[in-house]
N, C-alpha and C positions, 0 to 999 in steps of 0.2 A: 504494499500500499504506500502511495506517495506521501511524503511528508506534508503536513498542513502548513500553508504559507501565512505567516503572521508578521505584520508590520510592527516595528518598534520605534518610539520616539520619545524624547524628553523635551518639555517646554515648561520651564519652571521660573516663576517670579513671585516673590512676597512683596506686596505693595504697601508702602506707608503713605497714606493719602496726604499727610502733613508734611512730607518731605518737599523741599524746594528744588530737588534734583530730578528733572523728568528723564524717563527711559526712553530715549530716542534711538534711532538706528545706530548711530555712532556709538552710543553707550552699549548697545547690544553687541556690536561688532567687537568692542574692546573686551567684553566678557568672553567672546568666542562662539562662533557658529560652526558646527560640525555636521557634515552631510554625508549621506551614502555609507559605504563600507567603513569609512573612517570612524563612524560612530561605534562600531564594535571593536575596532583596534584600540581606540582611546578608552573604552570603558572596561575592557577585558582585565581581570585580576585586580579590580578596585573595589572598594567597599561602597558600591552605588547601586541604585535600583536597576540600572541598565546591565550591570554585571550580573545581577540575579536573573534577569530575563535571559541572558546568554546562558547561565548555568541550567535554568529550567528547559530551555530549548533542547539541550543535549540529552536531558533526563527524559522528556516526554516526546522527543522526536518531532520537533517543529523546525521548519525552514524559516529562518528569520530574514526579513526584508528591512534593513536599517534605513531610516529616513532622515532623522534630524535630532541633534542634541544641542540644546540651548539651556544653560543654567545662568540666569541673569542675577547679578548681585542685587539684593533688596535695595530699593531707592523709592523714588516717587511714581506717579502713574505712568503707565506705558502709553506712549503717544499713539494716536490713531494710525499714523504711517508705519510705526514699528510693529503694532499689534496686527494690522492687516497684512503687512508684508510676511511676518512669521507664519500667520495662519495660511497665507497663500502658498508658502513653501511646503507646509505639512500637508495641506489638502491636495495640492498638485501632485506631491509625492504618492499620497494614497491613491489618487486617480490613476496615475501611471503604473502603479504596482499591481493593479487589478489583474486577475482575479485574487482576492484575499480571502482566507478563512477566519481571520481574527486580527485584532489590534491590541497591543499592549502599550500603555502610556505611563510615563513618569511625569506627573504634574506637581504643582504645589498646593493649589487650592485657595490661594489668597491673592491672585492676580486681579488688579483693577486697571482698566484702560481709561483714557480720556473720555471715550464714548461708550464704554461698556462696563458697568460696575461689577459684573460677575464674569470676569475674563475667562475663567476655566470653563464655567457652565456654558458660555457662548461657544467656546471652542468645541465642546463635546456636542452641543446641539448641531453645529454646522457639520461636524464629522459624521454624526448619525444621519443627517439629511443626505449626505453623499453616499454612504455605504449602505443604507437601508437597515431594516430591523433584523435581518437573518444573520448578519456578521457580527459575532460577539466583541465587545469592547470591555477590557478590563484595565482599570486605572488605579495607580498607586498614588496617594496623597501624602503630604507632609503632616506631621502631628499638629502643626500650627495652622492647618487649613480651616477656612471659614466655609464649611460644607453647605451647599445649597440644595433645595429640592430639585433644581434643574440639573445639577451634576448627577444626582442619584437617578433621576428619570432617564437620562441619556445613556447610561452604561448598564452593562449586564452585572458587573461586579466592581465594587469600589473598596479598596483596602487602604488603611493608614498605617504609618509607623507606630510601632508599639514601645519605642524608647525615645527619651530625651535626656542627654544628648542622643542624636540619631545614629545609634551604632547598629541598628538592624535593617539598614536600607537594602543591602544585598539580599538578606533573608526574606524581606517582604517582596522583593522583585521575583525571588524564586517562587514564593507562595502564590504570587499572582499568575506566574507562568503555569504552575501546576493546576491551578483552578481553571485556567483557560483550557488546558489539556482536557480536563474532566468535562468541561462544557462542550468542547468539540466532539467528545466521544458520546455525548448525550447522557452522561452519568449524573448530572445535576441540573436543576432548574432554579436558579437563585431568585429569592424574594427578599427585598430589602425594605427596611423601615429606618427613617430618619427622625430623631427627636431632638430638639434644640431647647433646653431649659433656658430661662432668661438670665444668662450669665455671661459676663465678659471679663474673665480672668486675665490677668497679665502672667507672663511666663517665668518670672524669676523663681516662683515656687511650683513650677509645673514639671520639674524633673522627675523622671519616672522611678527612681530608686528610693524615693522618700515621700511621705504623706504630703498632700492629699492624693497626688496622682498615683502613687503606688497602690493605694487601696482600690482606686477605681480600675487600674490595670489588673490587679490580682482578681477582682471580681469578674472582669472581662475574660481573663484566660480560664477562669473556672467555668464560665458559660460555654466556652468553646469545647469543653469536654462533652457537651450534650451532642449526640451524633446527628441531631437535626441542624446544628449550627455550623455555618461555613466560615464566618468571620465576625468578630466584634471589634469595632474601631472606636476609639475615644480620641477625638480631636480637640485640643484645648483651645484652638482658634487664635486669631491675630487681630486684636482690637484696633491698631492704627490704620487698618484698611478702610475703616469708616464706611461700611456697606450694611444693608439690612441683615445680610447673612453672617455678620461677625459674631463670634462668640463660640462657646463650647458646643460640640456635636457628639451625638451618640448614633452610630450606624450599626445596625445588626442585620446580618444576611443569613437566611436560613434556606434549606433545600425544599423549595416548593411548599412552604408552610408559614404564611404570614402571621398567624395568631401568635406563636411563641416569639417571633421577631418582635412584634409590637410589645409583648409582655416583658421581654428582656430589656428592650431598649427604655421603656418606661421605668423599669426597676433601677437600671444604671443611672438614668437621668435623675431620679429621686435621690440616689446616693450622692451624686455630684452636688445637688442642691444642699444636701445635709452637711457636706464637707466644704461648702463654699468659702467659709472664712479662713480655712487653711491655706488658700491661695494668696492671702494678704500678708504683707510684711516681708521679712527676710533681708531688708536693706538697712545698713548702718548709716548713721549720720557721719559727716566728715570728722566731727569731734570724737565720736566713738572709734573711728578708724584711727585717728591720731593716738588715742589712749591705747589701743591694741599695739601700735608700733612701739610706743614708749615702754610697754610692758614686756615686749619680746626680749628674752635673754639669749635664746638660741633658736634655731629653726628658720623656716621661711614663711613668707606670706604672699598669697595671691590676692591682689586687690583689683577689683573689677568695677569699672564705671559702666553702669547699665543704660545710662541716658543717651549715650552716643554709640550704641551698638550697630556697627555697619550691616550686620545680617538681620536687623530690624528696621533698616532704612535710615539709620543715622549717617551723616556725612563723614564721620571719622575724623573730623578736624578739630574737635574740642581739645583744649590743652589743660583742662581742669585737673587731670591726674598729675601731669607734670608740675603744675603750679603748686599742688599739694605736696608732692614729694620734695620739691626744693624747699618748701617751708618746714618740713619735718626733718630735713637733713638725714634722710634715710638712705644709707649706702651699704653695699653696692645694690643697684637697682637697675632693672631694664624695663622699657615701656614699649608695648606694641598696641597701637600705632598712632601716629598723627599724619593724616593725609594733608600734604601741602606740596603740590607740583612745583610752586614757585620756589620754595626752599630747596627742594631736591635739585632743580636746575642751578641754583646758586652754588650749592655744595659741589656739584659735578664741575662747574666752571672753576671753583677754587681748587678742587682736587684733594686727594687723601693726605691727612696730616695737616691740612690748612685749618686756621681758626677763622670762624665766620661769625659775624653779628647779623642776626636775622630776626624778623617778626614772624613768629611761628603760629600757625593754626588760626581758627576763628575767622576764616575767609568766606565760607560758604553762605552763611546767613548770620542773623543776630541771635539765633535761638540756643546756641551751644556755648555761649560764653565768649569773652573777648580774646584777642590774640595775645601772645606773650613775647616780649622782646627778650631774646636770650643770646648768649655767647657760647659757642661750642666748637669742638675739634672734630673735623670730618674723619671718622675712624674707619669707615668702610663704604665703598659704593658697589652696588650690585644691580642686576636686572630684575631683582624682586621675585624670581621664580624659584620654586622648591617643591618637593614632593612630600606630601603628608605621610607621616609614619603611622598615624592612626592612634587609637581604634577608630575614630570617625574619619571618614573620607580617606582611608588608607589607600595609597597608590595614586591618589588624585593630585595633579599638578596645581599649586596655587600660584596666583600672579598678582603681586602687589604693585606691578609697574615698576619703573626705575626707583630705586631705594637708596637712601643714605642713612648710615648709622651716625648720629651726632652724639658725642660724649659731652654732656652738659652737667658740670659740677658733680661728676661721678655717676651720673645716670646715663645709660645707653638708651637712646630714643630712636626707634625706627621711624623715619620720615619717608612717606611713600607717595606715589602718584595715584594709586588707587586704594580705595577703602574696602577692606575684607576683614571679617572677624578673625582673630588669632585663635584658632582651635587646636593647634598642633605644636609640640615642642620644636619642630623644625623651623617654625618662624624665627626663632632665635638662633638655633644651631647653624642654620644656613647663612646666618650673618655674623658668625664668629662669636656668639654669645652663648655660654653654657648656662642653661636655665637652673640647673641644680646648684650652681655656685652663686646665685643671687640671693640676697636677703629679701628682696621684695621684687615680685613679678607684677607689673601693672598692665592690665589688659582692657580693651573695649569688648564687651560681650554681654551675655545674659545667662546661658546655661551650657552651650556646646563646649566651652573650654574645660568643663569639669572632667570630661572623658580622658584627656591627656595631662592636665595641670593639677587636678585634685590629688592624684596619687603621689605627687612629688612635693606637696605643700603641708606644712604643719597646720596652717589656718588659711581659710578662705573668707574674704570679706567683700560684700557687695556694697558699693556706694552709688550715689545718684547725683551727678552734676546737672547743670541745666541741659535740656535736650528733649527730643521728641519720642524717645524710646524707653523712658523710665516707667516706674510702677504706678505713678500717680495719674490716673486717667483724667482727673479734673483738670489737668493742665491743657488737654486737647479740645479744641472747639468742634466737637462732634455735630454733624448735621444729618447724617443718613443712617446711623444705627437704629435698631429696634428700641423703642422706649415703651414702658419702663423696663429697665434692665439693671441687674446687680453688677457692680457695687455702686453704680451712679445714682440709681433711684430707689432701689429695694434694699431692705435690711438683710 
C-alpha cells in the first residue's frame, strides 16, 4: 500500500497587541522563511514540533510533503501584507501538492493581524475551504494559545503543549502524527469540546512543574487514561493579544463520544477557576531583589525582568536590569540582553578592546524605561548565532543578529541587533561567558529560561521593570477582550 501523502508546515507568531513593533515582511524575513525540502533538513534532530512530525512519519509510514517553516519572534500585530503573503505561500503550496491525504500544522494560536483578530483561526478556515472536509487537519498549538471556537471547528484534531517551559514540543509533534495516522486508517473519529472559563492569567506562575498549572496538568493526564479520551489540552492563553478569545482554554477530544468530552472539559474548567488565585504573584519588588543580593554569601542568582520579555512581545531594549545591577555593585554578573543596533554598530566600528561611551537602550518606545549612558569596553564581537543545547529547542539555531559584549563596570552585557528571549546557556557560552562562574545572571524572560538556568542557580528571582509583558494587566489598555474576566473584573 502506498504511503499516505501528508503536508507539513509551521507558521507561528505570538502577537502582543500593545507592542509598537509591527511584524512586516522585512521582520518576518529577518526571522527566517524556510520552504520545501529544507524544512525537513532544518528541523531534523531538533526539539521542535516539526521534528516530531518527521519522527511520526517514519513510525506510521507517511510520506511528508514539507511546505513552509516560519517561526516569528513575538512582537506587534502582523501587517496585512505579511499575513496575506505567508498564507498565500502556504495555501499555494497545499494546492500544488495535491492530492494530499492529510495536513500537519505547527501553529502558535495567538497570532493577530492588522485586519484579522484570530490569525490562526482564519488560516485554518481558509485551509479547510481549500482542501475540503475529507482531508484531515491536525494542528499543534503553543501552551499560550488563545484557542478560539473557529480553530476547533476547522480541524479534526487540535493538541497543545503539555509543558512550560515547552520541553515537549517534539513529543507533541509525534503524538499529532500518530493520531493523524489513526485518523487515516479509520480507527478514530474525534469529537472535540472547547470550554473557556472567564480567566486571563499571566504566565509567570504558569510553569507546568508547580502549582497551579501542575495540578491542572496532573488532572488532564489522568483523564487521558480513559480509553475514550484522545487528548486533553490546557492552554493558559496570552493576555496581551487583546482579542475576545484571549485567556485560558480547556480542549478535550474523545473518540466519537461528545458527552464525556463536555463533562471532562467542564470539570477541568471548574478546577482552573478554583485554582485561579494561584496564578497571581511570584514577582519580587526591586527592593526585595536588592535584599536577596545583599544576603547572598555564596551561590548564584538568576534575576529575570518579566516586563521586557522578547518572547512575549517586549522590544528587548529596556536597561532597567543593568541600571539595577550597577546600583547594587553586584559582581561578577552577565546580562542577556539589550537590543540596540545603534550601539552594536558603534562597537563594531570601535573594535574589540576599545572603550566606548554610548547611550544604551530605551530607543523603541517610552514604555520600557529611559536609556542609560554608560562607558564600557568592547570585549567581543560576534554574528550572534549559536545552537541551543536544550532541553528546550535543543538543536535549534538562535540568531541575535550582530552582537557585542560590553564589559560595563564588571558586568558583561550582550548588546544585540535582534530581540530574542535567552532560554539556553549557550547564549552566554557562545559569547565567551561561562554562566556557572557568574554570581548573577540577568535575563529578559518569563518562564522558558527555567529549563536551562534554574538547575545551575541557587536562587531565581523575578522582577518587573516598566514594560508591556509584566504580570499587572491593569497596565494595559484592553479594548477587545471578553468582559467581565478575572482578574480584571471578577474576584
